[in-house]
Structure formats: structure tokens, C-alpha cells
C-alpha positions, 0 to 999 in steps of 0.5 A: 187032367191032360184031356181036360187041359186039351179041351181047355186049350181048344175052347179057351182064349189060349190059342188066340193069346198065343197067336196074338203074342207071336204076331204082335211080338214078331212085327214089333221086333222087325218094324217098330224100331228096325232090326236091333238084334242083328249082332247075335243071340243075346241081342235077340233075347234082350230085344224080345224082353224090351217088347214086353212093354207091349206083350205084358199088357196084352197078356194081362188083357188076354187073361182078363178076357178068358176069366169072364167065361164063367160069368158069360156062361152063367155057370159060376153057381153051378161050379161052386156047388159041385164037389170037385175041389177048386184047384181041379177047376182052375189048374187047366185054365192056368195051364192052358194060358201058361202053355199059350204064352210060352208057345207064343213067346218062343214063336216070336223068338224063332221069328227073330232067330230065322233072321240071324241064324246064318250070321250069329255064332256065339250062344251063351247060356244067359240067352236061355235065362233071359228068355226064360225070365221073359216067359215067366213075366208073361205067365205072371201077366196072364194069370194076374189077368185071370185073377182080375177078370174073375174078381171084376167080370166086366166087358171093360175089364180086359181093355182096362187092365191092358191099358193099366198094365202098359201105364204101370210098366212105363211108370215104374222107371220114374216112380223108383228113381233114383233106385234104378236097381228096384226098377230092374226088379219090378219091370222085365223090360228095363235096360233091355233096349238097344243092347251093345255087342257085348251086352249080357244080363248078370245072373243075379239080376235074372235071379232077382227078377225070377223071384219077384215074377214067381211070387207074382205068378203064385199070388195071381194063381191063388187069387184066381182060385180064391173063394173068400176074403181070407184066401184073397188076403193070403194071396198077397203073401207070395208077392211080399216074399218074392219082393223081399227075396228079390231085393236081397238078391239084387245088387243095389247098384244102378245101370246093372244091365246097361253097363254089364259086359260079357268077357267071353263075347269080347274074347278074340277069335283069329283067322288062320294064316298070317298076318294075324286078323282077329275079331271078338267071339260075338263077331266070329261069323264076320271074320271072313269078311274082315280078313282079306281087306285087313291083310291088304291094309297091313301090306300097305302099312309096311312102307312105314318103319315099325309098321303094325303087323296085326289087326284086332277088333276094337272091343271097347265097351261103354263106359270104360272097358278098353282092349289092351293096346300094342304098338304092332296092332291096329284096332278095327271097329266091327259092327253088324248091319241089319242083315247081320253082315259086316256093316263097314265092309266097303271101308275095312281097308281104309279103316285099318290104315286109318286106325294105324294113326288113331292111337290107344282107345282111351287116348284123348290126345290122338292126332286130329281125325283129318290128319289120320284120314289124310295119312291113310289115303296117302298110303292107299293112293285114293282121295279122301271121300265120305263113306256111302251110308247106304254101303256102310249100313247100320248101326256102326259107321258114321260119315265125317264130311267136315273131317274129309274136307280138311283131310283132302287139303292135307292129302293134297299137300302130302302128294305135292311133297317128294315121296321120301319127305311125305313118308317121313311125315306120315311115319312121324304121325304114326309115332305120335299116335302110338305115343298118344300125342296129337302130332300137330303140324307134322303133316302141314 
């Protein structure tokens, strides 16, 4: 069997399928929408899944193309007359296509891993589960293509099923509304786009998707091996069972992946020494870039009474997950740029000082942004200026030109005051922020 499988790998479309999958997938990850996986390994796994929108139809077409081999060679009647059981004839083809898509998908993953290898640290087991489900989806697609291609051995079958597969994936989210959880079962790419820093895929979601995809793969294999209408009708059974089990396992809630937060990814990891500087586990490799400017900022804040003594990453996550707030702690937003390094590195010092006047993350009555900037720049002794987007990088830092202009006016008034008076006003703004009050008129 291994010898036959080797021959099948060399002579079939398997190698071409693997190469096309790896090339198209890698190019899509790097160039379709920019680098969306620079934060870490889970973001890479989910980005791979997102591009199944391209790869799933591609493997569907590859399977259909391969299935025409017997028809093109006019050996269908010869194979049918041989005493070898049908499974012995179809298993090598199924195995070759499965090996091809697994290899191509893993090469795609390695291409992404090479980009983040030095900057990504946290590697949860869910990464391997998400990748495995993506691989299973591609195996099911290639086998389904084989089945359709064998039933409809036409030159137009491969491109037709590829286009149909793409249309199906794009239609599923709309056709299943308002049952978003059902779309999550049927389409392996749903809710995988632009994953958050603390994103994860719940285990029950992956289990439900695996059941549906396994049922689809088994049905496709049976359909490919079928030689009569009874066996073709029987091939529907695995799909029905897979869907039924998946619906049972999947929580009937919408936005299951979009709103999911990995609590371990949000755990704080702290630098050695004092004062304490901590970032989330998913950003652990960026801790050395944060530590020095964060500690310098804490030194500047010491001139205020009851000044903060720690800097922690702001691990707020959509829609309503916030870190515990402490008056002695400044929360700092940490993001990765497209190269995996700290996005706002040139502005960490200013961001930490500004954060001392921001209040709790869930506070809706914090001091105005212009007042925060004015107080921070008075402490740093620098004029408020909008951050350079070329230096701050993507996706984390947003320029605030309007706030900077207003902050400059307030900053100039502070500089005109005696130092004791200015310090008193800045300290009052700090207390207003800690107590979630706007502090209107404190600096003006």
C-alpha cells in the first residue's frame, strides 16, 4: 500500500495541490490585508483559518481535477472489471490528497511562523487544535472535490466547483442569520478575521466544527468510492450524523469566537527589579521594550502626592473585560507592530505619564483627553505633539491631532503658573482621574 501511495503522490495532482496551497496561502497572509498575525501564535493560526476562504475552494477544485484522471485515461471500465476491491483503488488517491493538503497547510503555517518566531512567546494548545481543524476542513474539501469530479468528469467541473465553493463560504454567514453559531459550525473561516491580542477559539467550537467536517470528509470518501445509487444515498448519512452531533455540541450563542478571551493570555508577567512593570503573557517578548521607559515615567510622576508606583498592561478586551484597577498602578496599552515589536515604543514614556490621568478602564467620566495630555507633557517638560504614525506602527496607536492642539493651549497656561501652583493643579487632576471624575476646570 505504501508503494502504491508513493506512486499516487508522484503521478497525481497531489504535489501540485500542496504547492498551490502553500504559495497562495502564504502570499495571502503576507499581502492580502497586511500582517495580521504579528502578535502571536494564536493570531497566526486564526489568520490561516481566515484564508480558508481562498484555500477551501482551491482544494475543492484540485480534488475535482484529480478525479478526472480515470475519465481522461479511459480506464474506468478496466478498473471496474478488475477483482480488486474499490477501497484498494480509492484509498491511495484519498491518502495522497490528504497528505498534500496537510503538507501545504503546514508549509503555509511555517511561512507565518518564520515572521514571528523571535517575537511570539505564548503558545497555547488551542493553536494546534485550531490548525488541526483547518487541516481537516481542507481534507474534506479535497475529498469532496474528488467525489464531485468522479460523478461529473467534465473539464469545467473543477473551476465550477471552485467558484461554487467560494460562493458557498461567502453565503453561509448571511443564510444562517440570526443563528451565528450555526454559521460557525458550517464555515471554518467565520469569526477568524483580525483576531484580538487575547483571542482564542473555545474547545466546544473546535469540537463541533471537527464533527461536522469529519462527517463531510467521510461522506465525500464514500461518495468517491461508490459504484451505485444505493451507496451514494448512504453517503449522506455521515453528513447528517456530523451535523446533528455538531449542533448538539456547539453552544447556541452568537459571537462565540469574536467575544472569547483567553484568561491565560491576559495573565501578567513582570520584569525583574523595581518599580514593577508587567505586561500580559501574550506580550511577554515585548516586556524588555516597555520596562526602561515605563520606569523612567514613574520617576517623573514621583513629584505628585500619592504617585503611582507600578505599570501594568491594560488588558481590556472587547466587549466588557477589564483589568482590576488600583490607584497605585498606571495601565498601559501594549500592541505589536507588523514586525512583532512594540508598536508605540517611541511614546511609552508619554503614554505611561498620560495614563496616570486616565482613570479606571471602564470609567466614562474621566478627565478630558486634552487635559490628560497637558498634565503629562508638563511633567515631561515637552510640548504636546501628535505621535508620528510611521514610528508608532500598526495596529495600536492612533494620532489625536485635535486633542493635541487643545492640550497645547492648556500646557502653555500651566507653564505660565508658579511651579507649586501648577503641581497642585496637576495633582488635583490625578485625584479626579483616580476617582473617575472629569476634573473640569482644574487645569484651566
